[in-house]
LOKOL-662770 format. One record per residue: x, y, z of N, C-alpha, C in turn. Coordinates in steps of 0.1 Angstrom, whole numbers, plus 5000, padded with zeros to 4 digits. Example, Ala and Ser with C-alpha at 12.3 -4.5 7.8 and 13.67 -1.06 7.14 Angstrom:
<midrens>
MIDREN/n.xx/n.yy/n.zz/ca.xx/ca.yy/ca.zz/c.xx/c.yy/c.zz
MIDREN/5132/4943/5078/5123/4955/5078/5132/4967/5078;
MIDREN/5128/4978/5071/5137/4989/5071/5129/5000/5079;
</midrens>
This chain:
<midrens>
MIDREN/n.xx/n.yy/n.zz/ca.xx/ca.yy/ca.zz/c.xx/c.yy/c.zz
MIDREN/5008/4988/5000/5000/5000/5000/5009/5013/5000;
MIDREN/5005/5022/4991/5013/5035/4990/5010/5043/5003;
MIDREN/5020/5050/5008/5018/5059/5020/5016/5073/5015;
MIDREN/5007/5080/5021/5005/5094/5017/5011/5103/5028;
MIDREN/5015/5114/5024/5022/5124/5033/5014/5137/5034;
MIDREN/5018/5145/5043/5012/5159/5044/5022/5169/5039;
MIDREN/5017/5177/5029/5025/5187/5023/5019/5201/5026;
MIDREN/5028/5210/5028/5023/5224/5031/5031/5233/5021;
MIDREN/5023/5241/5013/5029/5251/5005/5025/5265/5010;
MIDREN/5034/5273/5015/5031/5285/5021/5041/5296/5017;
MIDREN/5040/5308/5023/5049/5319/5019/5042/5330/5012;
MIDREN/5048/5341/5010/5042/5353/5003/5045/5353/4988;
MIDREN/5051/5343/4983/5054/5343/4969/5043/5336/4961;
MIDREN/5043/5338/4948/5034/5333/4938/5037/5318/4936;
MIDREN/5026/5310/4934/5029/5296/4930/5023/5285/4939;
MIDREN/5017/5288/4950/5013/5278/4960/5001/5270/4954;
MIDREN/4991/5277/4949/4980/5270/4943/4984/5263/4930;
MIDREN/4992/5270/4923/4997/5264/4910/5004/5251/4912;
MIDREN/5013/5251/4922/5020/5238/4926/5010/5227/4930;
MIDREN/5000/5231/4938/4990/5221/4942/4982/5216/4930;
MIDREN/4978/5225/4921/4971/5220/4909/4979/5212/4900;
MIDREN/4992/5215/4899/5001/5206/4891/5002/5192/4897;
MIDREN/5003/5191/4910/5003/5178/4917/4989/5171/4914;
MIDREN/4978/5178/4914/4965/5172/4912/4965/5166/4898;
MIDREN/4970/5174/4888/4970/5169/4874/4979/5157/4873;
MIDREN/4991/5157/4879/5000/5146/4879/4993/5133/4885;
MIDREN/4987/5135/4896/4980/5124/4903/4969/5118/4895;
MIDREN/4961/5127/4889/4950/5123/4880/4955/5115/4868;
MIDREN/4966/5120/4862/4973/5113/4851/4977/5099/4855;
MIDREN/4980/5097/4868/4985/5084/4872/4973/5075/4877;
MIDREN/4961/5080/4875/4949/5072/4878/4944/5074/4892;
MIDREN/4949/5084/4899/4945/5087/4913/4933/5096/4913;
MIDREN/4925/5095/4923/4913/5104/4925/4917/5116/4934;
MIDREN/4913/5128/4930/4917/5140/4937/4905/5148/4942;
MIDREN/4905/5153/4954/4895/5162/4959/4902/5176/4962;
MIDREN/4897/5186/4956/4902/5200/4959/4892/5208/4966;
MIDREN/4895/5212/4978/4886/5221/4986/4893/5235/4985;
MIDREN/4886/5245/4979/4892/5258/4978/4885/5267/4989;
MIDREN/4892/5270/4999/4887/5279/5009/4889/5294/5004;
MIDREN/4882/5303/5009/4882/5317/5006/4877/5320/4992;
MIDREN/4881/5313/4982/4878/5316/4968/4864/5313/4965;
MIDREN/4858/5321/4956/4845/5318/4950/4845/5321/4935;
MIDREN/4855/5328/4930/4855/5331/4916/4861/5319/4908;
MIDREN/4855/5316/4897/4860/5305/4888/4871/5312/4880;
MIDREN/4882/5304/4878/4894/5309/4871/4896/5300/4859;
MIDREN/4906/5302/4851/4909/5295/4839/4911/5280/4842;
MIDREN/4917/5277/4853/4920/5263/4856/4907/5254/4858;
MIDREN/4897/5261/4862/4884/5254/4864/4878/5248/4851;
MIDREN/4881/5255/4840/4877/5250/4827/4883/5236/4824;
MIDREN/4896/5234/4826/4902/5221/4824/4898/5212/4835;
MIDREN/4898/5216/4847/4894/5207/4858/4880/5201/4856;
MIDREN/4871/5209/4850/4857/5204/4847/4858/5192/4838;
MIDREN/4867/5193/4828/4869/5182/4819/4875/5169/4826;
MIDREN/4881/5171/4837/4887/5160/4844/4879/5156/4856;
MIDREN/4866/5160/4856/4857/5158/4868/4856/5143/4872;
MIDREN/4859/5133/4863/4858/5119/4867/4870/5116/4876;
MIDREN/4881/5124/4876/4892/5121/4885/4895/5132/4895;
MIDREN/4891/5145/4892/4893/5156/4901/4880/5163/4904;
MIDREN/4877/5163/4917/4865/5170/4922/4870/5184/4928;
MIDREN/4864/5195/4924/4867/5208/4930/4854/5214/4936;
MIDREN/4856/5218/4948/4845/5225/4955/4851/5238/4961;
MIDREN/4843/5249/4960/4847/5261/4966/4839/5265/4979;
MIDREN/4846/5269/4989/4840/5272/5002/4844/5286/5006;
MIDREN/4840/5296/4998/4844/5309/5001/4835/5320/4996;
MIDREN/4837/5332/5001/4829/5343/4996/4837/5354/4989;
MIDREN/4850/5350/4987/4859/5359/4980/4871/5363/4990;
MIDREN/4881/5369/4984/4893/5372/4991/4890/5383/5002;
MIDREN/4898/5381/5013/4895/5390/5024/4904/5402/5024;
MIDREN/4917/5401/5020/4926/5412/5019/4926/5421/5031;
MIDREN/4927/5415/5043/4928/5423/5055/4915/5427/5061;
MIDREN/4904/5424/5054/4891/5427/5059/4886/5417/5070;
MIDREN/4877/5421/5079/4871/5412/5088/4862/5403/5081;
MIDREN/4863/5390/5084/4854/5380/5077/4839/5382/5080;
MIDREN/4831/5380/5070/4816/5381/5073/4812/5368/5079;
MIDREN/4800/5368/5084/4794/5355/5089/4792/5345/5078;
MIDREN/4789/5350/5066/4788/5341/5054/4801/5335/5051;
MIDREN/4812/5342/5052/4826/5337/5049/4829/5326/5059;
MIDREN/4826/5328/5072/4828/5318/5082/4820/5306/5080;
MIDREN/4807/5308/5077/4799/5296/5074/4803/5288/5062;
MIDREN/4808/5295/5051/4813/5288/5040/4825/5279/5043;
MIDREN/4834/5285/5051/4846/5278/5055/4843/5266/5064;
MIDREN/4833/5268/5073/4829/5257/5082/4823/5246/5074;
MIDREN/4815/5249/5064/4809/5239/5056/4820/5231/5049;
MIDREN/4830/5239/5044/4841/5232/5037/4849/5223/5046;
MIDREN/4851/5227/5059/4858/5219/5068/4850/5206/5071;
MIDREN/4837/5207/5073/4829/5195/5075/4829/5186/5063;
MIDREN/4828/5191/5051/4828/5183/5039/4842/5176/5037;
MIDREN/4853/5183/5040/4866/5177/5039/4867/5166/5049;
MIDREN/4862/5168/5061/4863/5157/5071/4856/5144/5066;
MIDREN/4844/5147/5060/4836/5136/5054/4843/5129/5043;
MIDREN/4849/5137/5034/4856/5131/5022/4869/5123/5026;
MIDREN/4876/5129/5036/4888/5122/5041/4884/5108/5047;
MIDREN/4873/5108/5055/4868/5096/5061/4863/5086/5051;
MIDREN/4858/5090/5040/4852/5082/5029/4863/5073/5023;
MIDREN/4875/5078/5023/4887/5072/5016/4884/5070/5001;
MIDREN/4876/5078/4996/4873/5078/4981/4884/5084/4973;
MIDREN/4891/5093/4980/4902/5101/4972/4916/5097/4977;
MIDREN/4925/5098/4967/4939/5095/4970/4947/5107/4974;
MIDREN/4942/5119/4969/4949/5131/4971/4938/5141/4975;
MIDREN/4940/5148/4986/4931/5159/4991/4939/5172/4992;
MIDREN/4934/5182/4985/4941/5195/4986/4932/5205/4993;
MIDREN/4937/5212/5003/4930/5222/5010/4936/5236/5006;
MIDREN/4931/5241/4995/4937/5253/4989/4933/5265/4997;
MIDREN/4942/5273/5001/4940/5285/5009/4935/5282/5024;
MIDREN/4937/5270/5028/4933/5267/5042/4941/5274/5052;
MIDREN/4954/5276/5049/4962/5284/5059/4957/5298/5061;
MIDREN/4952/5304/5050/4947/5317/5051/4933/5317/5058;
MIDREN/4925/5307/5056/4913/5305/5063/4915/5304/5078;
MIDREN/4925/5297/5082/4928/5296/5096/4934/5309/5102;
MIDREN/4942/5316/5094/4948/5328/5098/4937/5339/5101;
MIDREN/4926/5339/5093/4915/5348/5094/4904/5343/5103;
MIDREN/4907/5331/5109/4898/5325/5119/4884/5321/5113;
MIDREN/4884/5317/5100/4873/5311/5094/4871/5297/5098;
MIDREN/4883/5290/5099/4884/5277/5106/4895/5279/5116;
MIDREN/4899/5269/5124/4910/5271/5133/4922/5263/5129;
MIDREN/4933/5266/5135/4945/5258/5133/4943/5244/5138;
MIDREN/4935/5243/5149/4932/5230/5155/4924/5222/5145;
MIDREN/4915/5228/5137/4908/5221/5127/4918/5215/5117;
MIDREN/4927/5223/5112/4937/5218/5103/4945/5206/5109;
MIDREN/4949/5207/5121/4957/5197/5128/4948/5184/5129;
MIDREN/4935/5186/5132/4926/5174/5132/4925/5168/5119;
MIDREN/4924/5175/5108/4923/5169/5095/4936/5162/5092;
MIDREN/4947/5167/5096/4960/5160/5094/4960/5147/5101;
MIDREN/4955/5147/5113/4955/5135/5121/4944/5125/5116;
MIDREN/4933/5130/5110/4923/5121/5105/4927/5115/5092;
MIDREN/4936/5121/5085/4940/5116/5071/4943/5101/5072;
MIDREN/4937/5093/5063/4941/5079/5062/4955/5078/5057;
MIDREN/4961/5067/5061/4975/5065/5058/4979/5066/5043;
MIDREN/4970/5062/5034/4973/5062/5020/4970/5075/5013;
MIDREN/4964/5085/5020/4960/5097/5014/4971/5108/5015;
MIDREN/4973/5114/5003/4982/5126/5003/4974/5138/5006;
MIDREN/4978/5146/5016/4971/5158/5020/4980/5170/5017;
MIDREN/4974/5180/5010/4982/5192/5006/4974/5204/5011;
MIDREN/4981/5212/5019/4975/5224/5025/4983/5236/5019;
MIDREN/4975/5246/5013/4982/5257/5007/4978/5270/5014;
MIDREN/4985/5281/5011/4981/5294/5016/4992/5300/5024;
MIDREN/4992/5314/5024/5001/5321/5032/4998/5318/5047;
MIDREN/5007/5323/5056/5004/5323/5070/5003/5309/5076;
MIDREN/5010/5299/5071/5009/5286/5077/5013/5287/5092;
MIDREN/5005/5282/5101/5008/5282/5115/5020/5272/5117;
MIDREN/5029/5276/5127/5041/5268/5130/5037/5254/5134;
MIDREN/5026/5252/5141/5022/5238/5145/5018/5230/5133;
MIDREN/5012/5236/5123/5008/5229/5110/5021/5225/5103;
MIDREN/5031/5234/5103/5043/5231/5096/5051/5220/5103;
MIDREN/5051/5221/5116/5058/5210/5124/5052/5196/5122;
MIDREN/5038/5196/5121/5031/5183/5119/5032/5178/5105;
MIDREN/5036/5186/5095/5036/5182/5081/5049/5174/5078;
MIDREN/5048/5167/5067/5060/5159/5063/5069/5167/5054;
MIDREN/5063/5176/5046/5070/5184/5036/5065/5198/5037;
MIDREN/5073/5208/5038/5069/5222/5038/5077/5230/5028;
MIDREN/5070/5236/5019/5077/5245/5009/5073/5259/5011;
MIDREN/5082/5268/5012/5079/5282/5014/5082/5289/5000;
MIDREN/5072/5295/4995/5073/5303/4983/5077/5318/4987;
MIDREN/5088/5322/4984/5093/5336/4988/5093/5345/4976;
MIDREN/5086/5356/4978/5086/5366/4967/5099/5374/4968;
MIDREN/5106/5374/4956/5118/5382/4955/5115/5394/4947;
MIDREN/5107/5392/4936/5103/5403/4927/5090/5399/4921;
MIDREN/5081/5409/4919/5068/5406/4914/5064/5418/4905;
MIDREN/5060/5415/4892/5056/5425/4883/5043/5432/4887;
MIDREN/5035/5427/4896/5023/5433/4901/5027/5447/4908;
MIDREN/5039/5448/4913/5043/5460/4919/5045/5471/4909;
MIDREN/5047/5467/4896/5048/5477/4886/5035/5480/4879;
MIDREN/5024/5475/4885/5010/5478/4880/5005/5467/4870;
MIDREN/5012/5456/4869/5006/5445/4860/4995/5438/4867;
MIDREN/4983/5439/4861/4971/5432/4866/4972/5417/4864;
MIDREN/4964/5410/4872/4963/5395/4870/4958/5392/4855;
MIDREN/4966/5383/4849/4963/5380/4835/4956/5367/4833;
MIDREN/4946/5366/4824/4939/5354/4822/4948/5343/4817;
MIDREN/4948/5332/4823/4956/5321/4819/4970/5320/4826;
MIDREN/4973/5331/4833/4986/5332/4840/4983/5333/4855;
MIDREN/4976/5343/4859/4973/5345/4873/4958/5342/4876;
MIDREN/4950/5341/4866/4936/5339/4868/4930/5330/4857;
</midrens>
């Protein structure tokens, strides 16, 4: 039996979700089933078009009301994240998926939409064969300590600071 690990992609640099989506596509290509829970996000982006075509291998659900950007979360945002947490618990327990990705879950915990304890519980609940990936800035030290692999994306230079807007197919 294949062993699954816990991976965390964090940091202020670009590429955390992109790395997780790349892993999802690689896993699906190998015949594995993938569940992606997107916290915070509610907007459909270009990747959703392709992921829809792979729906027999990759399931994507969004549990957000939109980016917070330092704003206090609304009750609706908290409820959406709580719903996501409960559904992820259920899906992990079902053992239907080989890879489970919690996109922006670190951000959701940082803004107290869910708790760090919730993430630690999901990590502990993870069946031995399931690969669990947690993305987002602000990863809590306890989550990083409990993970098997932690990658920090560090921004060195970003064209957004020169006024370049998010481009279709590249950033959105």
